[in-house]
C-alpha positions as CSV (number, residue, x, y, z in Angstrom):
1,M,54.7,13.0,-23.0
2,S,54.7,9.3,-22.2
3,N,53.9,10.2,-18.6
4,K,50.6,11.7,-19.6
5,V,49.6,8.6,-21.5
6,N,50.5,6.4,-18.6
7,S,48.8,8.7,-16.1
8,E,45.4,8.2,-17.7
9,H,42.9,6.1,-15.8
10,C,42.6,2.4,-16.4
11,Q,39.7,1.0,-18.4
12,Y,37.8,0.1,-15.2
13,Y,37.9,3.6,-13.7
14,Y,34.3,3.9,-12.3
15,P,33.6,7.5,-12.9
16,D,34.4,7.1,-16.6
17,M,32.3,3.9,-16.8
18,V,29.3,5.8,-15.3
19,L,29.6,8.6,-17.8
20,N,30.0,6.2,-20.7
21,G,27.5,3.4,-20.1
22,F,25.6,3.1,-16.8
23,P,22.2,4.7,-16.7
24,D,21.5,6.8,-13.7
25,A,19.6,4.3,-11.5
26,R,18.5,7.1,-9.2
27,L,16.5,8.8,-12.0
28,A,15.0,5.5,-13.0
29,L,13.9,4.8,-9.4
30,R,12.3,8.3,-9.1
31,I,10.4,7.8,-12.4
32,R,9.3,4.3,-11.3
33,K,8.1,5.7,-8.0
34,Y,6.0,8.4,-9.8
35,W,4.6,5.8,-12.2
36,F,3.4,3.6,-9.4
37,T,2.0,6.5,-7.5
38,L,0.1,7.6,-10.6
39,K,-1.2,4.1,-11.1
40,R,-2.4,3.9,-7.5
41,Y,-4.2,7.3,-7.8
42,V,-6.0,6.2,-11.0
43,W,-7.1,3.1,-9.1
44,Y,-8.3,5.1,-6.2
45,I,-10.3,7.4,-8.5
46,S,-11.9,4.4,-10.2
47,I,-13.2,3.2,-6.8
48,V,-14.2,6.4,-5.0
49,G,-14.6,8.9,-7.8
50,L,-12.7,12.1,-8.7
51,R,-14.5,14.4,-6.3
52,E,-14.0,12.3,-3.2
53,F,-10.4,11.5,-4.1
54,T,-9.5,15.2,-4.7
55,A,-11.2,16.1,-1.4
56,K,-9.1,13.5,0.4
57,V,-5.8,14.3,-1.2
58,F,-6.2,18.1,-1.0
59,P,-8.4,18.6,2.1
60,S,-6.9,21.7,3.6
61,T,-5.6,23.6,0.6
62,K,-7.3,26.7,-0.5
63,I,-8.5,24.9,-3.7
64,G,-9.9,22.0,-1.6
65,N,-11.7,24.3,0.8
66,F,-13.2,26.4,-2.0
67,A,-14.2,23.5,-4.3
68,F,-15.5,21.0,-1.7
69,R,-16.9,23.2,1.1
70,N,-18.2,20.3,3.2
71,K,-19.8,18.6,0.2
72,V,-17.6,15.5,0.6
73,K,-17.2,13.5,3.8
74,R,-13.7,14.1,5.1
75,F,-11.2,11.5,6.1
76,N,-12.0,9.9,9.5
77,S,-9.9,6.9,10.6
78,N,-12.5,6.2,13.3
79,N,-15.2,5.1,10.8
80,F,-15.0,1.5,11.9
81,D,-13.1,1.8,15.1
82,E,-14.6,-1.1,17.1
83,T,-12.0,-3.7,18.1
84,L,-13.0,-7.1,16.9
85,D,-10.3,-9.0,18.9
86,L,-10.1,-11.6,16.2
87,K,-8.7,-15.1,17.0
88,P,-7.6,-17.9,14.6
89,G,-10.7,-19.7,13.3
90,D,-13.1,-16.7,13.5
91,W,-15.1,-15.9,10.4
92,V,-15.0,-12.4,8.9
93,E,-16.2,-10.6,5.9
94,V,-14.0,-8.1,4.1
95,R,-15.8,-4.7,3.9
96,S,-16.5,-3.2,0.5
97,A,-13.8,-1.2,-1.3
98,K,-15.7,2.1,-0.7
99,E,-15.9,1.4,3.1
100,I,-12.2,0.5,3.2
101,F,-11.3,3.6,1.2
102,S,-13.1,5.8,3.7
103,T,-10.6,4.6,6.4
104,L,-7.5,5.5,4.3
105,D,-5.5,8.7,4.5
106,A,-4.3,10.6,1.4
107,Q,-1.4,8.1,0.9
108,G,-3.9,5.2,0.8
109,K,-2.8,3.9,4.2
110,L,-4.5,3.1,7.5
111,K,-2.0,3.6,10.3
112,G,0.9,2.8,8.0
113,L,-0.6,-0.2,6.2
114,R,-1.5,0.2,2.5
115,F,-4.6,-1.3,0.9
116,T,-3.3,-2.7,-2.4
117,P,-5.1,-3.4,-5.7
118,E,-4.6,-7.2,-5.1
119,M,-6.7,-7.0,-2.0
120,A,-9.7,-5.4,-3.7
121,K,-10.8,-8.7,-5.3
122,F,-11.5,-10.1,-1.8
123,C,-13.9,-7.3,-0.8
124,G,-17.3,-8.6,0.1
125,K,-16.1,-12.2,0.6
126,R,-15.9,-14.3,3.8
127,F,-12.8,-15.9,5.2
128,R,-11.5,-17.5,8.3
129,V,-8.8,-15.7,10.3
130,F,-5.5,-17.6,10.0
131,K,-3.4,-15.7,12.5
132,S,-3.3,-12.4,14.4
133,L,0.0,-10.5,13.9
134,A,2.0,-9.1,16.8
135,K,5.4,-8.7,15.2
136,I,7.0,-8.8,11.7
137,I,10.5,-8.6,10.4
138,L,11.1,-6.0,7.7
139,E,13.1,-7.7,5.0
140,A,14.8,-4.6,3.7
141,T,16.4,-3.8,7.1
142,G,16.0,-7.0,9.2
143,E,14.3,-4.8,11.9
144,L,11.8,-6.6,14.2
145,R,8.7,-4.4,14.4
146,K,5.8,-4.7,16.8
147,I,2.4,-4.2,15.2
148,K,0.3,-1.9,17.4
149,T,-2.9,-1.8,15.4
150,P,-4.9,-5.1,15.3
151,T,-3.9,-6.8,12.1
152,V,-4.7,-10.3,10.9
153,L,-3.9,-12.8,8.1
154,L,-6.8,-14.6,6.4
155,E,-6.9,-18.2,5.2
156,G,-6.3,-18.5,1.5
157,V,-5.8,-14.8,0.9
158,F,-2.6,-14.2,-1.0
159,C,-1.2,-11.5,-3.1
160,D,-1.2,-12.5,-6.8
161,G,1.3,-9.8,-7.7
162,S,-0.9,-8.4,-10.6
163,A,-0.3,-4.8,-9.5
164,H,3.4,-5.4,-8.7
165,A,4.8,-6.4,-12.1
166,D,3.4,-10.0,-11.8
167,C,5.4,-10.9,-8.7
168,D,5.2,-14.6,-8.1
169,R,6.0,-14.5,-4.4
170,S,2.4,-15.1,-3.1
171,C,2.7,-13.2,0.1
172,F,-0.1,-13.0,2.7
173,C,-2.1,-9.9,2.6
174,F,-2.2,-8.0,5.9
175,W,-5.7,-6.9,7.0
176,R,-6.5,-4.3,9.6
177,E,-9.4,-5.2,11.7
178,Q,-11.2,-2.0,10.7
179,W,-11.4,-3.4,7.1
180,L,-13.2,-6.5,8.4
181,R,-16.6,-7.3,10.0
182,R,-17.2,-10.4,12.1
183,V,-19.8,-12.9,10.8
184,S,-21.1,-16.1,12.2
185,S,-19.8,-19.3,10.5
186,T,-23.4,-20.4,9.7
187,S,-24.2,-17.2,7.7
188,S,-24.3,-17.8,4.0
């Protein structure tokens, strides 16, 4: 009998600790992912409207084909396909939110780069190009990645973190050239 008592697991036996006290982090991550996706979709709908959003998210389904039969302009990433070849010091104007949304796919990205709610407040404003990006390091993996689509940083344009749980990091916002238009420095 005493062998049975002594053969029980110690108080730090991980599987017992998981059952007794640790929440399942995998479930919390999934719920958080769905919550952020829902928030992003609500934001998209507030910018482009429910009809255009639905046509973009469900373009080739039977429901989408039936409901929107060419009534809504379909996704076309070539809407603003001219290459600006921006250099540091060039002046640009950020396109309107509707123009930018017309370049995004169903996931809210243009060639892998997401347009975030923090970036929307800069629409219609003029800035100088701070730097063109050629390579970045992904912090999660440490991987050095080449940027193939022209992307720039703008002077004084930082993420305020308002849509990311009030993050205080103040990262640069990455801007695809398709989201910008060149303006002369003398324009008001």
